[in-house]
C-alpha positions in Angstrom: -14.5 -14.3 1.6 -12.9 -17.6 2.1 -9.8 -17.5 4.2 -7.9 -19.6 1.6 -8.1 -16.6 -0.7 -5.5 -14.9 1.5 -2.8 -17.5 0.6 -3.8 -17.3 -3.1 -3.2 -13.6 -3.1 0.3 -14.2 -1.6 1.2 -16.2 -4.7 0.2 -13.1 -6.8 2.5 -10.7 -4.9 5.4 -13.2 -4.8 5.6 -13.6 -8.6 5.3 -9.8 -9.1 8.1 -9.2 -6.6 10.4 -11.8 -8.2 9.8 -10.3 -11.7 10.5 -6.8 -10.5 13.6 -7.7 -8.6 15.3 -8.8 -11.8 15.5 -5.1 -12.6 16.8 -3.9 -9.3 19.5 -1.3 -9.7 19.4 -1.2 -13.5 18.0 2.3 -13.8 14.9 1.2 -15.8 11.8 1.8 -13.7 9.3 1.3 -16.6 10.8 -2.2 -17.4 10.6 -3.1 -13.7 7.0 -2.0 -13.4 6.0 -3.8 -16.6 7.7 -7.1 -15.4 5.8 -6.9 -12.1 2.5 -6.1 -13.8 2.8 -8.9 -16.4 3.7 -11.5 -13.7 0.9 -10.3 -11.4 -1.7 -10.4 -14.2 -0.8 -13.9 -15.3 -1.0 -15.3 -11.8 -4.5 -13.7 -11.2 -5.8 -16.0 -13.9 -5.3 -19.0 -11.6 -7.2 -17.5 -8.6 -10.8 -18.8 -7.8 -12.6 -15.5 -7.5 -14.7 -13.0 -9.4 -12.6 -9.9 -9.1 -12.8 -6.4 -10.5 -9.9 -3.9 -10.4 -11.1 -0.7 -8.7 -7.6 0.8 -8.3 -4.9 -0.3 -10.7 -2.5 0.8 -13.4 -4.8 3.4 -14.8 -7.9 3.7 -17.1 -8.5 1.1 -19.8 -7.0 3.4 -22.5 -4.0 4.1 -20.3 -3.0 0.5 -19.3 -2.9 -2.7 -21.3 -3.5 -4.8 -18.2 -4.6 -4.5 -14.5 -6.6 -1.4 -15.6 -9.6 -0.1 -13.7 -12.6 -2.2 -14.4 -10.7 -5.3 -15.6 -12.0 -8.6 -14.5 -9.7 -11.0 -12.7 -9.9 -14.6 -11.6 -11.5 -17.8 -13.0 -14.6 -18.3 -10.9 -18.0 -16.7 -10.3 -17.4 -16.2 -6.6 -16.4 -14.7 -4.3 -17.1 -11.3 -5.8 -14.4 -8.9 -4.7 -13.0 -5.5 -5.4 -9.2 -5.6 -6.2 -6.6 -2.9 -5.6 -3.2 -3.6 -7.1 0.1 -1.9 -7.1 2.4 -4.4 -8.9 5.4 -2.3 -8.0 5.1 0.2 -5.1 8.3 2.2 -5.6 9.4 2.0 -9.2 12.2 4.5 -8.7 13.4 2.7 -5.6 13.9 -0.5 -7.6 15.5 1.3 -10.5 18.0 2.9 -8.1 18.4 0.0 -5.7 16.8 1.9 -2.8 14.9 0.3 0.0 11.2 -0.3 0.7 9.9 -1.4 -2.7 7.0 -3.9 -2.6 4.5 -5.7 -4.7 1.0 -5.1 -3.2 -2.5 -6.4 -3.5 -5.6 -5.6 -1.4 -9.1 -7.1 -1.8 -12.5 -6.6 -0.2 -16.1 -7.6 -0.7 -17.6 -6.1 -3.8 -18.3 -2.4 -3.2 -16.1 -2.4 -0.1 -13.4 0.0 -1.2 -13.2 3.7 -2.1 -12.7 3.9 -5.9 -10.0 6.6 -5.5 -9.1 8.5 -8.6 -5.4 9.0 -9.4 -4.8 12.3 -7.7 -3.2 13.7 -4.6 -4.6 12.9 -1.2 -3.8 14.4 2.3 -3.2 11.5 4.7 -2.5 10.9 8.4 -2.0 7.4 9.8 -1.4 5.9 13.3 -1.3 2.5 14.9 -3.8 0.8 17.1 -3.0 2.7 20.3 -3.7 6.1 18.8 -6.6 5.1 16.6 -9.7 7.1 17.3 -7.8 9.9 19.0 -6.4 11.9 16.1 -7.9 14.3 13.6 -6.5 15.3 10.2 -7.2 19.0 10.8 -5.5 19.2 14.2 -2.2 21.2 14.3 0.8 18.8 14.1 2.0 19.7 17.6 -1.3 18.8 19.1 -1.3 15.5 17.2 2.2 14.7 18.4 1.0 15.2 22.0 -1.9 12.8 21.5 0.2 10.2 19.8 2.9 10.4 22.5 0.4 9.9 25.2 -1.3 7.0 23.4 2.0 5.3 22.7 3.4 5.9 26.3 6.3 7.9 24.9 7.9 11.3 25.2 7.4 13.6 22.2 11.2 13.5 21.8 11.0 9.7 21.3 8.4 9.8 18.5 9.4 9.1 14.9 7.3 10.6 12.1 7.5 9.3 8.6 7.2 12.1 5.9 7.7 11.9 2.2 10.7 14.1 1.2 9.0 16.7 -1.0 9.1 20.5 -1.0 5.4 20.6 -0.3 6.1 19.0 3.1 8.7 21.4 4.3 6.4 23.3 6.7 5.3 20.0 8.3 8.9 18.8 8.6 9.9 22.0 10.3 6.8 21.9 12.6 7.5 18.4 13.7 11.1 19.2 14.5 10.1 22.4 16.4 7.8 20.2 18.5 10.8 18.0 19.4 9.9 14.8 17.6 12.2 13.0 15.1 11.6 13.1 11.4 12.3 10.1 9.1 12.2 11.1 5.5 11.7 8.7 2.6 12.0 9.2 -1.1 9.1 7.3 -2.7 6.4 4.8 -1.9 4.2 5.8 1.0 2.2 2.6 1.4 5.0 1.0 3.5 5.5 4.2 5.5 1.8 4.3 6.5 1.7 0.6 7.3 4.8 1.0 9.5 2.7 3.0 12.1 0.7 -0.1 12.8 3.6 -2.3 13.8 5.4 -1.7 17.1 8.6 -3.2 15.9 9.2 -0.6 13.2 9.4 2.2 15.7 7.3 4.5 13.5 4.6 6.4 15.5 3.0 8.7 12.9 2.7 9.1 9.1 1.6 12.4 7.6 1.7 14.2 4.3 0.2 14.4 0.8 0.6 11.5 -1.7 -1.3 9.4 -4.2 -4.9 8.6 -3.4 -4.7 5.0 -4.7 -1.8 4.3 -2.3 -3.9 5.8 0.5 -6.7 3.2 0.0 -4.2 0.4 -0.1 -2.6 1.5 3.1 -6.0 1.9 4.7 -6.8 -1.7 4.0 -3.6 -2.8 5.8 -4.2 -0.5 8.7 -7.7 -1.8 9.1 -6.2 -5.3 9.4 -3.8 -4.0 12.0 -6.3 -2.0 14.0 -4.7 1.3 13.1 -6.3 4.3 11.5 -6.0 6.5 8.5 -7.8 9.8 7.8 -7.6 11.4 4.4 -8.8 14.2 2.1 -8.7 14.3 -1.7 -6.8 17.2 -3.3 -8.2 17.8 -6.8 -5.9 20.1 -8.7 -8.4 21.3 -11.3 -12.1 21.2 -12.4 -11.6 17.9 -14.2 -10.3 16.1 -11.1 -13.0 17.8 -9.0 -15.6 16.4 -11.5 -14.1 12.9 -11.2 -14.5 13.0 -7.4 -18.2 13.9 -7.8 -18.7 11.1 -10.3 -17.3 8.6 -7.8 -20.0 9.6 -5.3 -18.4 12.3 -3.2 -20.8 15.2 -2.9 -18.0 17.2 -1.3 -14.7 16.2 -2.8 -12.9 18.0 0.0 -14.7 16.0 2.7 -12.7 14.1 5.3 -12.4 10.4 4.5 -12.5 8.2 7.6 -11.7 4.5 7.7 -15.3 3.6 7.0 -15.2 5.7 3.9 -11.9 4.3 2.6 -12.7 0.6 3.5 -16.4 0.0 3.9 -16.2 -3.8 4.1 -15.8 -5.6 7.4 -13.6 -8.1 5.7 -10.5 -7.3 3.6 -7.2 -8.9 2.8 -3.9 -7.2 2.3 -0.7 -8.8 1.0 2.7 -7.4 0.2 6.0 -9.0 -0.9 9.2 -7.1 -0.5 11.2 -6.4 -3.7 14.0 -4.5 -2.0 14.9 -4.5 1.8 12.8 -2.3 4.0 11.6 -1.8 7.6 8.5 -4.0 6.9 10.0 -6.8 4.7 13.2 -8.1 3.4 13.6 -7.9 -0.4 13.9 -10.7 -3.0 17.1 -12.8 -2.7 18.5 -14.7 -5.7 20.1 -17.8 -4.3 22.2 -20.6 -5.8 20.7 -23.4 -8.0 18.0 -21.2 -9.5 16.3 -20.6 -6.2 14.8 -17.3 -5.0 13.8 -16.2 -1.5 10.7 -14.0 -0.9 9.3 -12.4 2.3 5.6 -11.5 2.4 3.1 -10.1 4.9 -0.5 -11.1 4.6 -3.3 -9.8 6.8 -7.1 -10.2 7.1 -9.3 -7.5 8.7 -12.0 -9.9 9.9 -9.7 -12.0 12.1 -6.9 -9.5 12.6 -4.5 -12.4 11.7 -1.1 -11.3 10.4 1.3 -13.8 8.8 4.9 -13.3 7.7 5.8 -15.8 5.1 9.3 -16.7 4.0 9.3 -18.8 0.9 12.0 -20.4 -1.3 11.0 -20.7 -5.0 12.6 -22.9 -7.6 12.6 -20.8 -10.8 12.4 -23.6 -13.4 9.0 -24.5 -11.8 7.7 -20.9 -12.0 5.9 -19.3 -15.0 8.4 -18.4 -17.7 7.6 -14.7 -17.5 9.1 -14.6 -14.0 12.5 -15.8 -15.3 12.8 -13.1 -18.0 
Protein backbone atom coordinates (compact mmCIF):
# COMPACT_ATOMS: atom_id res chain seq x y z
CA UNK A 1 0.00 0.00 0.00
CA UNK A 2 1.12 3.54 -0.72
CA UNK A 3 1.87 5.58 2.36
CA UNK A 4 -0.25 8.40 0.95
CA UNK A 5 -3.29 6.20 1.50
CA UNK A 6 -2.99 6.75 5.25
CA UNK A 7 -3.68 10.47 4.89
CA UNK A 8 -6.58 9.78 2.53
CA UNK A 9 -8.18 7.54 5.15
CA UNK A 10 -7.85 10.38 7.67
CA UNK A 11 -10.14 12.48 5.48
CA UNK A 12 -12.72 9.70 5.67
CA UNK A 13 -12.78 9.48 9.46
CA UNK A 14 -12.74 13.28 9.83
CA UNK A 15 -15.94 13.86 7.85
CA UNK A 16 -17.69 10.96 9.59
CA UNK A 17 -16.78 12.39 13.00
CA UNK A 18 -17.97 15.88 12.09
CA UNK A 19 -21.28 14.54 10.80
CA UNK A 20 -21.86 12.42 13.91
CA UNK A 21 -20.89 15.21 16.29
CA UNK A 22 -23.85 17.28 15.09
CA UNK A 23 -26.02 14.77 16.97
CA UNK A 24 -24.04 14.73 20.22
CA UNK A 25 -26.28 14.79 23.27
CA UNK A 26 -29.53 14.82 21.30
CA UNK A 27 -30.61 11.32 22.31
CA UNK A 28 -30.85 10.03 18.74
CA UNK A 29 -28.25 7.32 18.18
CA UNK A 30 -29.68 6.06 14.87
CA UNK A 31 -29.56 9.53 13.35
CA UNK A 32 -25.97 10.01 14.54
CA UNK A 33 -24.91 6.68 13.07
CA UNK A 34 -26.64 7.39 9.77
CA UNK A 35 -25.00 10.81 9.50
CA UNK A 36 -21.55 9.31 10.08
CA UNK A 37 -22.19 6.46 7.65
CA UNK A 38 -23.42 8.73 4.86
CA UNK A 39 -20.50 11.12 5.23
CA UNK A 40 -17.96 8.30 5.34
CA UNK A 41 -19.43 6.57 2.28
CA UNK A 42 -19.41 9.78 0.25
CA UNK A 43 -15.77 10.52 1.05
CA UNK A 44 -14.67 6.99 0.11
CA UNK A 45 -15.69 7.80 -3.48
CA UNK A 46 -12.73 10.18 -3.73
CA UNK A 47 -10.06 7.69 -2.58
CA UNK A 48 -7.68 6.09 -5.09
CA UNK A 49 -8.01 2.44 -4.11
CA UNK A 50 -9.89 -0.74 -4.95
CA UNK A 51 -11.45 -1.50 -1.58
CA UNK A 52 -13.88 -4.16 -0.42
CA UNK A 53 -15.76 -3.85 2.87
CA UNK A 54 -15.09 -6.99 4.92
CA UNK A 55 -16.52 -5.66 8.18
CA UNK A 56 -19.10 -2.93 8.02
CA UNK A 57 -22.66 -1.94 8.83
CA UNK A 58 -24.05 -5.42 8.16
CA UNK A 59 -25.00 -7.68 5.28
CA UNK A 60 -26.20 -6.19 1.98
CA UNK A 61 -29.87 -6.75 2.90
CA UNK A 62 -29.34 -5.14 6.31
CA UNK A 63 -27.47 -1.94 5.38
CA UNK A 64 -27.99 0.52 2.51
CA UNK A 65 -24.30 1.48 2.46
CA UNK A 66 -20.94 0.34 3.80
CA UNK A 67 -22.32 -3.22 3.80
CA UNK A 68 -20.11 -6.29 3.72
CA UNK A 69 -18.88 -6.86 0.18
CA UNK A 70 -19.46 -3.29 -1.01
CA UNK A 71 -16.79 -1.86 -3.30
CA UNK A 72 -15.14 1.42 -2.29
CA UNK A 73 -12.75 3.80 -4.03
CA UNK A 74 -12.25 5.04 -7.57
CA UNK A 75 -9.15 3.18 -8.77
CA UNK A 76 -8.05 -0.34 -9.68
CA UNK A 77 -5.27 -0.40 -7.08
CA UNK A 78 -4.19 -0.84 -4.39
CA UNK A 79 -6.52 -3.74 -3.68
CA UNK A 80 -7.40 -3.62 0.00
CA UNK A 81 -9.80 -4.99 2.58
CA UNK A 82 -11.67 -2.27 4.47
CA UNK A 83 -13.09 -2.39 7.98
CA UNK A 84 -15.37 0.48 8.97
CA UNK A 85 -17.11 1.62 12.10
CA UNK A 86 -18.52 5.02 11.12
CA UNK A 87 -19.55 5.65 14.71
CA UNK A 88 -17.95 3.54 17.42
CA UNK A 89 -20.20 4.37 20.37
CA UNK A 90 -23.63 5.40 19.09
CA UNK A 91 -25.07 5.48 22.62
CA UNK A 92 -22.14 7.59 23.81
CA UNK A 93 -22.86 10.26 21.21
CA UNK A 94 -26.60 10.20 21.87
CA UNK A 95 -26.03 10.69 25.61
CA UNK A 96 -22.99 12.97 25.34
CA UNK A 97 -20.64 10.45 26.92
CA UNK A 98 -16.91 10.19 26.19
CA UNK A 99 -14.82 8.00 23.88
CA UNK A 100 -16.96 7.94 20.71
CA UNK A 101 -14.90 7.72 17.50
CA UNK A 102 -15.16 7.30 13.74
CA UNK A 103 -12.88 4.44 12.71
CA UNK A 104 -11.43 2.88 9.54
CA UNK A 105 -8.85 0.11 9.16
CA UNK A 106 -7.46 -1.25 5.90
CA UNK A 107 -5.04 -3.99 4.91
CA UNK A 108 -3.88 -5.78 1.79
CA UNK A 109 -6.61 -7.88 0.16
CA UNK A 110 -7.18 -11.02 2.22
CA UNK A 111 -5.25 -9.60 5.15
CA UNK A 112 -8.04 -9.33 7.74
CA UNK A 113 -10.25 -11.83 9.52
CA UNK A 114 -13.77 -11.57 8.11
CA UNK A 115 -15.35 -11.61 11.55
CA UNK A 116 -19.12 -12.16 11.67
CA UNK A 117 -21.27 -9.94 13.83
CA UNK A 118 -21.24 -11.97 17.03
CA UNK A 119 -19.60 -11.94 20.43
CA UNK A 120 -15.87 -12.44 20.87
CA UNK A 121 -13.78 -12.99 23.99
CA UNK A 122 -10.80 -10.62 23.96
CA UNK A 123 -7.67 -9.76 25.85
CA UNK A 124 -5.29 -6.96 24.86
CA UNK A 125 -1.99 -5.59 26.12
CA UNK A 126 0.64 -3.13 24.99
CA UNK A 127 4.10 -3.78 23.51
CA UNK A 128 5.86 -4.61 26.79
CA UNK A 129 3.53 -7.49 27.62
CA UNK A 130 3.03 -8.69 24.04
CA UNK A 131 3.92 -12.34 23.59
CA UNK A 132 3.69 -13.05 27.31
CA UNK A 133 -0.04 -13.41 27.91
CA UNK A 134 -2.55 -16.15 27.10
CA UNK A 135 -6.32 -15.74 26.89
CA UNK A 136 -6.91 -18.93 28.91
CA UNK A 137 -4.68 -17.96 31.84
CA UNK A 138 -6.43 -17.11 35.12
CA UNK A 139 -6.78 -13.36 35.50
CA UNK A 140 -4.59 -13.21 38.61
CA UNK A 141 -1.76 -14.91 36.70
CA UNK A 142 -2.22 -12.50 33.79
CA UNK A 143 -2.04 -9.53 36.13
CA UNK A 144 1.28 -10.77 37.53
CA UNK A 145 2.70 -11.12 34.02
CA UNK A 146 1.50 -7.67 32.93
CA UNK A 147 2.76 -6.04 36.13
CA UNK A 148 6.22 -7.52 35.65
CA UNK A 149 6.31 -6.59 31.94
CA UNK A 150 5.24 -3.01 32.66
CA UNK A 151 7.55 -2.63 35.69
CA UNK A 152 4.61 -1.95 38.02
CA UNK A 153 3.10 -3.35 41.16
CA UNK A 154 -0.21 -5.14 40.64
CA UNK A 155 -1.84 -2.45 42.77
CA UNK A 156 -0.73 0.12 40.16
CA UNK A 157 -2.29 -1.69 37.19
CA UNK A 158 -5.45 -0.37 35.55
CA UNK A 159 -7.71 -2.85 33.74
CA UNK A 160 -10.38 -1.70 31.28
CA UNK A 161 -13.57 -3.79 31.39
CA UNK A 162 -16.92 -3.21 29.70
CA UNK A 163 -19.58 -2.68 32.35
CA UNK A 164 -21.87 -5.63 31.75
CA UNK A 165 -23.31 -8.28 34.07
CA UNK A 166 -21.44 -11.00 32.14
CA UNK A 167 -18.16 -9.47 33.33
CA UNK A 168 -18.97 -9.33 37.03
CA UNK A 169 -16.81 -12.34 37.91
CA UNK A 170 -13.83 -10.87 36.05
CA UNK A 171 -14.31 -7.51 37.75
CA UNK A 172 -14.40 -9.12 41.18
CA UNK A 173 -11.33 -11.28 40.41
CA UNK A 174 -9.30 -8.27 39.27
CA UNK A 175 -10.22 -6.40 42.43
CA UNK A 176 -9.36 -9.38 44.65
CA UNK A 177 -5.95 -9.54 42.99
CA UNK A 178 -5.37 -5.93 43.99
CA UNK A 179 -5.51 -4.21 40.59
CA UNK A 180 -7.72 -1.26 39.71
CA UNK A 181 -10.75 -1.60 37.45
CA UNK A 182 -11.84 1.08 35.04
CA UNK A 183 -15.34 0.39 33.74
CA UNK A 184 -16.74 1.84 30.54
CA UNK A 185 -20.23 1.76 29.09
CA UNK A 186 -19.87 1.24 25.34
CA UNK A 187 -17.33 1.05 22.54
CA UNK A 188 -14.43 -1.28 23.29
CA UNK A 189 -12.19 -0.33 20.35
CA UNK A 190 -10.74 2.66 22.17
CA UNK A 191 -10.43 0.69 25.41
CA UNK A 192 -8.34 -2.03 23.73
CA UNK A 193 -6.17 0.48 21.87
CA UNK A 194 -5.46 2.35 25.11
CA UNK A 195 -3.33 -0.58 26.31
CA UNK A 196 -0.84 0.17 23.54
CA UNK A 197 -0.18 3.76 24.61
CA UNK A 198 1.78 4.48 27.79
CA UNK A 199 0.22 7.88 28.29
CA UNK A 200 -3.28 6.41 28.80
CA UNK A 201 -2.22 4.52 31.93
CA UNK A 202 -4.21 1.46 30.82
CA UNK A 203 -2.35 -1.84 31.22
CA UNK A 204 -4.87 -4.53 30.25
CA UNK A 205 -8.17 -4.89 28.44
CA UNK A 206 -10.27 -8.00 28.95
CA UNK A 207 -13.85 -9.09 28.32
CA UNK A 208 -16.42 -10.15 25.75
CA UNK A 209 -17.66 -7.77 23.07
CA UNK A 210 -18.32 -7.50 19.36
CA UNK A 211 -16.14 -9.51 16.98
CA UNK A 212 -15.93 -6.76 14.32
CA UNK A 213 -14.64 -4.34 16.94
CA UNK A 214 -12.06 -6.94 17.93
CA UNK A 215 -10.57 -7.01 14.43
CA UNK A 216 -10.50 -3.20 14.27
CA UNK A 217 -8.67 -3.02 17.59
CA UNK A 218 -6.26 -5.75 16.49
CA UNK A 219 -5.20 -3.64 13.49
CA UNK A 220 -4.45 -0.70 15.76
CA UNK A 221 -2.54 -2.87 18.24
CA UNK A 222 -0.48 -4.36 15.41
CA UNK A 223 0.51 -0.83 14.44
CA UNK A 224 1.45 -0.13 18.07
CA UNK A 225 3.34 -3.39 18.64
CA UNK A 226 0.77 -4.62 21.15
CA UNK A 227 -1.16 -7.86 21.19
CA UNK A 228 -4.72 -9.11 21.14
CA UNK A 229 -5.92 -12.67 21.53
CA UNK A 230 -9.54 -13.62 20.95
CA UNK A 231 -12.08 -16.40 20.63
CA UNK A 232 -15.46 -16.23 18.88
CA UNK A 233 -18.53 -17.02 20.96
CA UNK A 234 -21.29 -18.32 18.63
CA UNK A 235 -24.61 -18.28 20.48
CA UNK A 236 -26.43 -20.82 18.32
CA UNK A 237 -26.06 -23.26 15.40
CA UNK A 238 -26.53 -20.49 12.85
CA UNK A 239 -23.64 -18.44 14.20
CA UNK A 240 -21.53 -21.59 14.49
CA UNK A 241 -22.23 -22.33 10.80
CA UNK A 242 -21.20 -18.80 9.83
CA UNK A 243 -17.87 -19.28 11.57
CA UNK A 244 -17.23 -22.47 9.61
CA UNK A 245 -18.19 -20.76 6.34
CA UNK A 246 -15.61 -18.04 6.96
CA UNK A 247 -12.89 -20.68 7.16
CA UNK A 248 -12.61 -21.56 10.84
CA UNK A 249 -12.59 -25.35 11.20
CA UNK A 250 -12.97 -24.87 14.93
CA UNK A 251 -15.07 -21.75 15.67
CA UNK A 252 -13.89 -21.88 19.27
CA UNK A 253 -10.20 -21.80 18.39
CA UNK A 254 -7.95 -19.13 19.84
CA UNK A 255 -7.37 -16.31 17.38
CA UNK A 256 -3.89 -14.82 17.62
CA UNK A 257 -2.65 -11.63 15.99
CA UNK A 258 -1.64 -13.50 12.83
CA UNK A 259 -5.22 -14.81 12.56
CA UNK A 260 -6.86 -11.44 13.14
CA UNK A 261 -4.46 -9.42 10.96
CA UNK A 262 -2.66 -11.60 8.42
CA UNK A 263 -1.16 -8.76 6.39
CA UNK A 264 2.26 -7.32 7.26
CA UNK A 265 0.94 -3.91 6.31
CA UNK A 266 -2.20 -2.30 7.66
CA UNK A 267 -3.44 1.22 8.35
CA UNK A 268 -5.67 2.38 11.18
CA UNK A 269 -7.30 5.78 11.56
CA UNK A 270 -9.71 7.14 14.15
CA UNK A 271 -11.14 10.61 14.68
CA UNK A 272 -12.64 11.54 18.02
CA UNK A 273 -16.33 12.43 18.09
CA UNK A 274 -16.55 13.03 21.85
CA UNK A 275 -13.64 13.54 24.23
CA UNK A 276 -11.80 10.42 25.39
CA UNK A 277 -8.50 9.11 26.73
CA UNK A 278 -7.17 8.62 23.21
CA UNK A 279 -8.55 11.63 21.34
CA UNK A 280 -10.31 14.92 21.86
CA UNK A 281 -13.74 15.14 20.32
CA UNK A 282 -15.06 17.44 17.60
CA UNK A 283 -15.14 21.13 18.51
CA UNK A 284 -17.50 23.53 16.72
CA UNK A 285 -15.73 26.89 16.58
CA UNK A 286 -16.70 30.36 15.45
CA UNK A 287 -17.02 31.41 11.80
CA UNK A 288 -18.21 27.98 10.63
CA UNK A 289 -14.98 26.26 11.61
CA UNK A 290 -14.63 22.81 13.18
CA UNK A 291 -11.66 21.24 14.96
CA UNK A 292 -10.96 17.50 14.70
CA UNK A 293 -8.33 15.29 16.33
CA UNK A 294 -7.22 12.08 14.63
CA UNK A 295 -4.76 9.28 15.19
CA UNK A 296 -3.42 7.42 12.14
CA UNK A 297 -0.99 4.50 12.29
CA UNK A 298 0.72 2.13 9.89
CA UNK A 299 1.83 -1.37 10.86
CA UNK A 300 4.66 -1.64 8.34
CA UNK A 301 6.56 1.39 9.66
CA UNK A 302 5.06 1.61 13.19
CA UNK A 303 4.53 5.32 12.48
CA UNK A 304 1.89 7.00 14.60
CA UNK A 305 0.60 10.49 13.87
CA UNK A 306 -1.77 12.69 15.86
CA UNK A 307 -3.42 15.19 13.54
CA UNK A 308 -5.25 18.32 14.70
CA UNK A 309 -7.16 19.92 11.86
CA UNK A 310 -9.36 23.00 11.47
CA UNK A 311 -12.06 22.62 8.82
CA UNK A 312 -14.07 25.39 7.16
CA UNK A 313 -17.56 23.91 6.82
CA UNK A 314 -18.70 25.85 3.74
CA UNK A 315 -15.87 24.12 1.86
CA UNK A 316 -16.90 20.62 3.02
CA UNK A 317 -19.44 18.31 1.40
CA UNK A 318 -22.99 19.50 2.09
CA UNK A 319 -23.89 16.31 3.91
CA UNK A 320 -21.42 17.19 6.68
CA UNK A 321 -23.33 20.41 7.38
CA UNK A 322 -26.73 18.75 7.86
